[in-house]
Backbone bond lengths (Angstrom), bond angles and torsions (degrees), N, CA, C in turn:
res aa  C-N    CA-C-N  psi(-1)  N-CA   C-N-CA  omega(-1)  CA-C   N-CA-C  phi
1 M - - - 1.371 - - 1.537 110.03 -
2 A 1.338 117.00 107.04 1.466 123.52 -176.26 1.449 110.44 -84.32
3 N 1.435 114.73 120.05 1.385 118.74 174.17 1.579 119.98 48.64
4 A 1.398 112.95 35.89 1.438 115.87 -175.40 1.537 113.72 -61.47
5 N 1.201 120.16 -45.85 1.406 123.79 176.26 1.560 114.19 -123.68
6 K 1.331 115.33 65.59 1.366 121.32 -177.06 1.537 111.00 -82.00
7 I 1.371 114.19 104.44 1.462 119.53 -172.10 1.582 109.11 -100.64
8 P 1.334 116.56 115.89 1.505 121.34 174.23 1.526 109.19 -58.11
9 E 1.379 118.29 123.31 1.486 124.46 178.15 1.560 117.16 -107.11
10 L 1.302 115.00 -48.37 1.529 116.32 -174.39 1.424 108.89 -178.67
11 C 1.384 111.37 168.94 1.524 120.46 168.96 1.398 112.15 -82.17
12 N 1.232 123.87 101.64 1.474 128.86 -177.96 1.470 107.67 -64.67
13 A 1.227 130.31 -45.80 1.446 131.65 -176.42 1.499 110.19 -153.45
14 M 1.379 114.63 159.59 1.470 116.67 175.12 1.451 107.64 -157.38
15 R 1.301 116.08 159.41 1.429 123.64 -175.51 1.626 103.49 -145.64
16 V 1.379 117.08 148.13 1.336 122.39 172.33 1.550 111.55 -122.98
17 Y 1.301 115.99 132.24 1.449 120.35 -178.96 1.518 112.12 -122.24
18 Q 1.374 115.71 144.07 1.413 121.59 175.12 1.484 107.33 -84.49
19 E 1.338 115.11 157.96 1.503 113.03 174.86 1.490 110.10 -54.98
20 G 1.258 114.49 140.89 1.473 122.00 -179.60 1.608 107.40 94.07
21 N 1.301 117.06 9.12 1.505 125.20 173.01 1.348 115.94 66.94
22 S 1.346 122.00 32.82 1.462 127.97 171.54 1.531 109.05 -83.17
23 D 1.432 115.87 110.64 1.420 115.82 178.53 1.497 114.65 -72.79
24 L 1.282 110.94 135.50 1.478 116.61 -173.08 1.580 105.09 -98.76
25 L 1.352 114.15 74.48 1.500 118.04 176.78 1.494 108.49 -68.08
26 G 1.380 112.23 148.17 1.477 114.32 179.49 1.570 110.83 105.87
27 I 1.218 120.42 -8.81 1.462 125.67 -178.93 1.547 102.24 -75.93
28 A 1.411 116.33 123.45 1.500 118.33 174.08 1.455 114.49 -79.78
29 D 1.295 115.69 -37.49 1.498 117.86 176.32 1.610 108.31 -168.96
30 V 1.282 112.69 161.95 1.505 121.46 178.02 1.493 110.79 -118.46
31 T 1.337 116.94 130.16 1.430 126.25 171.11 1.564 106.23 -90.64
32 L 1.327 117.47 112.29 1.390 119.82 -176.63 1.589 112.47 -82.22
33 P 1.275 116.86 155.62 1.501 120.74 -173.51 1.572 109.20 -62.41
34 N 1.367 113.82 153.24 1.439 122.93 176.46 1.526 101.91 -99.11
35 I 1.309 117.05 126.76 1.507 120.11 176.81 1.533 107.04 -95.76
36 Q 1.334 116.46 105.77 1.392 119.03 179.48 1.526 112.79 -133.30
37 S 1.348 114.24 115.20 1.393 120.53 -177.04 1.624 115.84 -58.39
38 M 1.325 113.38 142.95 1.505 113.24 172.25 1.543 105.24 -73.84
39 T 1.269 119.58 148.29 1.556 128.97 -174.97 1.409 105.52 -123.71
40 Q 1.290 108.60 160.86 1.606 123.11 171.62 1.524 105.11 -142.03
41 T 1.255 113.86 131.77 1.448 123.27 174.03 1.474 113.37 -68.35
42 V 1.259 122.64 116.66 1.460 127.03 -178.38 1.482 110.02 -111.28
43 S 1.319 113.85 138.46 1.465 116.81 176.25 1.510 108.53 -157.09
44 G 1.348 117.46 161.02 1.476 112.31 179.79 1.526 108.70 153.74
45 M 1.291 111.39 -173.55 1.504 121.55 179.94 1.489 106.37 -56.99
46 G 1.388 117.01 141.05 1.408 125.94 178.11 1.538 117.28 77.42
47 M 1.305 111.68 7.89 1.459 121.39 173.29 1.487 112.90 -122.05
48 S 1.276 118.74 146.11 1.417 125.55 173.74 1.407 111.01 -99.93
49 G 1.269 123.84 77.65 1.452 127.67 -176.04 1.422 117.64 104.29
50 E 1.330 122.88 -158.01 1.452 133.79 -177.64 1.514 114.75 -104.04
51 V 1.310 115.85 144.62 1.408 119.54 178.24 1.618 106.62 -128.13
52 E 1.222 118.36 131.62 1.579 119.27 171.77 1.589 103.31 -90.87
53 A 1.415 105.90 95.16 1.552 114.66 -179.38 1.594 108.52 -81.73
54 P 1.282 111.56 128.86 1.514 118.73 172.00 1.486 106.25 -66.11
55 V 1.395 116.85 135.47 1.508 118.40 178.38 1.573 104.51 -88.67
56 Q 1.203 118.61 121.65 1.494 126.93 -172.02 1.551 105.98 -56.61
57 G 1.309 111.83 122.45 1.527 119.71 171.66 1.405 112.69 72.52
58 Q 1.322 124.03 14.64 1.443 129.69 175.54 1.424 111.16 -113.83
59 Y 1.340 119.03 132.24 1.484 121.24 -172.94 1.531 106.92 -135.18
60 Q 1.346 110.94 146.56 1.492 121.30 172.56 1.573 111.17 -64.19
61 S 1.276 121.13 168.89 1.391 125.10 173.58 1.515 113.99 -48.10
62 M 1.294 119.13 125.72 1.452 124.48 177.41 1.499 106.55 -109.53
63 K 1.348 110.15 133.22 1.571 115.33 178.00 1.472 112.53 -125.89
64 L 1.242 117.95 147.11 1.465 124.59 178.04 1.539 100.37 -118.28
65 G 1.459 116.68 134.44 1.407 118.21 177.71 1.586 104.88 -118.20
66 L 1.383 110.97 139.26 1.415 120.67 169.90 1.493 115.26 -111.51
67 N 1.219 121.91 124.60 1.525 122.45 -178.48 1.594 104.46 -111.84
68 W 1.253 111.14 132.60 1.486 120.29 -172.48 1.451 108.90 -111.50
69 N 1.388 121.42 141.56 1.363 125.15 164.46 1.614 117.51 -59.94
70 T 1.304 111.19 -44.19 1.453 118.66 174.91 1.521 110.13 -142.33
71 Q 1.279 116.40 164.70 1.492 120.55 179.49 1.563 104.43 -68.15
72 K 1.270 112.82 147.51 1.470 124.20 169.63 1.482 113.70 -139.72
73 P 1.271 119.15 152.89 1.504 116.07 -178.76 1.514 115.01 -50.89
74 E 1.447 113.80 -38.48 1.442 116.76 -179.37 1.622 108.93 -60.93
75 S 1.268 117.38 -43.34 1.468 122.14 -177.48 1.448 109.57 -62.11
76 I 1.316 118.21 -49.66 1.480 122.27 -176.30 1.465 111.79 -63.90
77 A 1.433 119.58 -42.40 1.416 122.91 178.88 1.492 117.02 -69.69
78 M 1.331 114.87 -15.24 1.486 122.02 -179.01 1.630 109.20 -81.66
79 S 1.278 113.24 76.44 1.499 116.79 -174.85 1.480 106.99 -163.20
80 G 1.429 114.38 177.13 1.370 118.24 178.49 1.522 121.51 64.67
81 G 1.317 116.99 23.33 1.487 123.48 176.08 1.544 109.60 82.27
82 K 1.276 120.64 15.20 1.452 127.24 -177.42 1.607 101.86 -67.76
83 G 1.446 110.17 138.72 1.373 116.42 177.34 1.524 113.63 -65.57
84 V 1.339 121.82 140.80 1.394 123.39 -176.55 1.533 108.07 -129.94
85 A 1.425 115.98 137.69 1.433 116.95 174.89 1.522 105.81 -133.13
86 L 1.347 122.80 113.88 1.434 125.44 -176.65 1.484 111.02 -126.22
87 E 1.341 110.21 151.50 1.558 118.95 172.64 1.571 102.89 -124.06
88 C 1.367 111.90 125.81 1.460 120.25 171.91 1.499 108.76 -109.13
89 R 1.352 111.05 127.57 1.499 114.79 178.08 1.558 110.38 -122.26
90 G 1.319 114.43 136.80 1.393 119.92 178.86 1.521 113.41 -130.96
91 A 1.359 115.98 139.43 1.380 124.98 172.65 1.492 112.99 -94.89
92 L 1.396 119.55 98.94 1.409 123.49 -171.77 1.560 113.23 -87.49
93 Q 1.248 115.81 116.72 1.517 123.14 -179.99 1.535 113.06 -80.11
94 N 1.277 112.65 132.68 1.456 122.78 179.00 1.538 108.07 -132.27
95 W 1.265 118.45 153.25 1.489 123.06 170.94 1.521 110.58 -114.96
96 D 1.314 109.99 116.76 1.463 120.30 179.35 1.521 108.23 -93.11
97 S 1.370 113.30 97.07 1.525 120.41 -169.25 1.629 104.66 -72.24
98 G 1.296 121.72 -30.22 1.406 122.51 179.41 1.515 113.55 -63.63
99 N 1.335 115.71 -35.95 1.402 121.63 179.17 1.452 113.28 -99.96
100 N 1.349 117.74 -11.88 1.446 125.98 178.80 1.504 110.53 61.90
101 Q 1.313 116.69 53.07 1.490 123.37 -173.60 1.550 106.24 -156.18
102 Y 1.334 112.21 161.23 1.604 120.35 166.60 1.400 108.11 -81.85
103 V 1.451 109.35 147.60 1.419 120.14 173.88 1.509 105.43 -130.90
104 T 1.347 118.62 134.51 1.443 123.88 179.65 1.516 114.90 -100.91
105 D 1.184 121.23 126.34 1.496 126.39 178.10 1.535 104.57 -105.19
106 T 1.355 118.09 143.99 1.428 126.74 177.78 1.555 111.05 -100.20
107 L 1.372 116.60 125.01 1.405 127.71 171.84 1.489 112.11 -112.22
108 R 1.407 114.74 121.69 1.394 118.69 175.40 1.464 113.94 -127.23
109 I 1.367 118.28 124.38 1.418 121.88 -178.50 1.491 114.40 -122.66
110 V 1.309 115.74 117.63 1.500 118.66 -177.38 1.582 108.60 -101.55
111 V 1.233 113.13 133.53 1.439 118.39 -176.91 1.555 107.61 -131.05
112 R 1.406 112.60 138.87 1.435 112.64 173.79 1.739 100.09 -134.86
113 G 1.265 112.11 153.16 1.395 112.03 -175.74 1.573 108.43 173.08
114 R 1.375 113.62 -155.52 1.471 122.58 175.37 1.348 111.51 -130.46
115 A 1.399 115.87 146.51 1.426 123.62 -178.74 1.559 104.35 -79.07
116 S 1.352 110.99 122.23 1.475 119.02 -178.71 1.452 112.66 -107.67
117 E 1.293 122.47 -16.96 1.449 118.98 -178.06 1.555 108.92 -157.95
118 A 1.208 121.83 139.14 1.474 128.43 175.58 1.553 107.14 -131.25
119 N 1.317 116.16 109.52 1.481 122.52 176.06 1.504 108.68 -98.99
120 L 1.315 115.47 114.10 1.509 120.65 -171.76 1.500 108.14 -73.40
121 G 1.322 121.71 -15.29 1.469 126.47 173.11 1.486 113.75 81.54
122 N 1.356 117.94 -140.82 1.440 126.31 -174.11 1.503 114.87 -126.25
123 L 1.264 117.31 148.30 1.554 118.23 169.06 1.489 106.72 -111.84
124 K 1.248 118.11 126.26 1.407 124.00 175.25 1.508 111.92 -155.54
125 N 1.318 120.51 138.45 1.450 120.69 -173.53 1.529 111.43 -58.44
126 S 1.278 116.80 136.86 1.468 127.32 169.31 1.637 105.14 64.07
127 S 1.327 113.45 43.71 1.521 113.24 -178.73 1.461 107.87 -149.51
128 T 1.314 116.45 159.60 1.568 120.35 175.21 1.478 104.12 -75.40
129 T 1.387 114.79 160.73 1.404 119.05 177.06 1.459 117.33 -85.03
130 D 1.393 115.14 -17.88 1.449 125.21 178.02 1.582 110.34 56.77
131 S 1.377 112.81 41.14 1.415 119.56 175.82 1.491 109.35 -76.48
132 S 1.365 117.41 156.40 1.511 122.47 -175.23 1.481 112.65 -151.95
133 N 1.334 114.56 156.60 1.444 118.16 172.20 1.505 106.28 -133.92
134 N 1.451 113.65 150.68 1.471 118.24 169.89 1.496 110.10 -115.10
135 I 1.245 118.62 137.58 1.528 121.11 -177.89 1.512 106.12 -116.66
136 E 1.387 121.22 125.65 1.444 124.49 172.84 1.465 104.43 -77.53
137 V 1.346 120.61 116.49 1.483 127.39 -172.31 1.459 111.03 -87.02
138 T 1.315 121.50 118.76 1.476 122.35 172.89 1.483 114.52 -108.02
139 Y 1.346 116.72 -12.87 1.483 126.54 174.78 1.458 111.03 -137.94
140 L 1.302 118.70 132.70 1.407 126.46 -176.45 1.528 109.39 -145.66
141 K 1.399 115.42 125.37 1.439 121.93 176.54 1.531 108.27 -131.92
142 V 1.375 114.74 129.36 1.490 118.26 -178.94 1.534 103.06 -114.76
143 E 1.310 118.45 130.15 1.368 123.93 170.05 1.525 111.03 -125.49
144 Y 1.304 113.06 138.02 1.479 126.12 -177.80 1.546 110.05 -120.53
145 N 1.282 119.54 109.06 1.500 123.97 -175.60 1.467 106.03 56.49
146 G 1.323 128.65 46.46 1.357 130.18 179.44 1.494 118.28 73.99
147 R 1.330 118.77 -5.28 1.522 121.17 177.12 1.505 111.22 -94.74
148 V 1.327 117.17 124.24 1.482 116.67 175.25 1.489 109.34 -69.03
149 I 1.329 114.05 126.22 1.589 124.46 -176.13 1.537 100.10 -100.83
150 R 1.291 122.05 -45.51 1.491 127.46 -164.64 1.585 112.34 -142.76
151 E 1.228 120.14 131.17 1.311 122.88 177.11 1.681 111.60 -142.40
152 I 1.314 119.83 116.63 1.441 117.93 -176.55 1.517 100.54 -126.49
153 D 1.461 115.09 127.27 1.415 119.87 176.73 1.548 103.16 -130.66
154 K 1.344 116.74 103.13 1.482 126.02 -169.35 1.541 107.09 -67.85
155 Y 1.308 117.46 -46.54 1.485 118.72 177.93 1.539 113.75 -73.43
156 G 1.313 120.91 -32.55 1.424 123.82 177.10 1.455 119.36 -86.65
157 M 1.471 112.83 7.03 1.430 119.63 -178.56 1.516 115.51 47.44
158 K 1.375 114.93 50.55 1.561 122.99 179.26 1.345 107.16 -122.52
159 D 1.471 114.30 131.90 1.449 122.97 173.77 1.502 110.00 -137.85
160 V 1.306 116.60 89.31 1.477 122.35 -174.80 1.626 108.84 -100.90
161 S 1.314 110.03 124.56 1.500 114.62 174.28 1.547 106.93 -120.32
162 D 1.271 123.19 115.56 1.466 127.46 178.69 1.482 109.59 44.43
163 G 1.420 113.29 53.91 1.495 117.32 169.87 1.574 112.15 93.06
164 V 1.254 119.94 -18.46 1.510 119.63 -174.48 1.540 107.07 -109.84
165 D 1.436 113.87 125.54 1.318 121.36 -176.33 1.574 108.74 -96.07
166 A 1.359 118.20 108.49 1.428 122.20 -172.42 1.521 109.73 -72.76
167 M 1.307 119.46 -17.67 1.514 119.04 175.17 1.397 116.22 -88.37
168 A 1.366 125.86 -2.47 1.419 129.38 -174.18 1.666 106.35 -58.51
169 D 1.240 117.55 -48.94 1.460 117.61 179.09 1.415 114.29 -63.42
170 I 1.333 117.80 -37.46 1.435 122.53 -176.03 1.647 108.26 -72.68
171 R 1.345 116.70 -38.88 1.424 117.26 174.84 1.620 110.88 -61.71
172 E 1.308 114.52 -42.02 1.302 119.17 177.62 1.569 116.87 -62.33
173 A 1.377 111.78 -41.17 1.436 116.12 175.21 1.513 111.98 -62.80
174 L 1.415 119.00 -31.88 1.375 123.48 -177.77 1.652 111.42 -83.81
175 G 1.299 115.56 -4.45 1.488 117.33 -174.65 1.459 113.95 78.85
176 I 1.338 120.15 19.75 1.493 120.09 -172.57 1.518 103.23 -101.84
């Protein structure tokens, strides 16, 4: 019985890499972007009230947060609008009760954007500095076990969900 009752449990381990494969050791956790469509209130004849209609392929600001145990040169330099290219990798732990064993899934998240905030944190004896960075995300790709589940490229006008690009017709209409 292959993966009969594969129950997702937790993120067993994670790593973050800068473009060029530099491992960003010292990151305590990553706050992943919120994907929220831009909306427009639509009302008129043939409708009974208003609808907040999602604008196809258009998204509100997406932010990625990095929380550090202590300050590092990479965290301090990640500021002032500097371009950022990161790859977050996670080993997701599942319990396969049908086979009575653990199964690991791979999560890979690629982010490109600009450093919008660097919080240098606190200095206190025997304590973490709680430094942090915010990245304004302009490109996001989410892969699960090597399969691209979601890809948003704001400057490239690309919005792929499970293999379907919602912006293809729009790019064609614009002659792009």
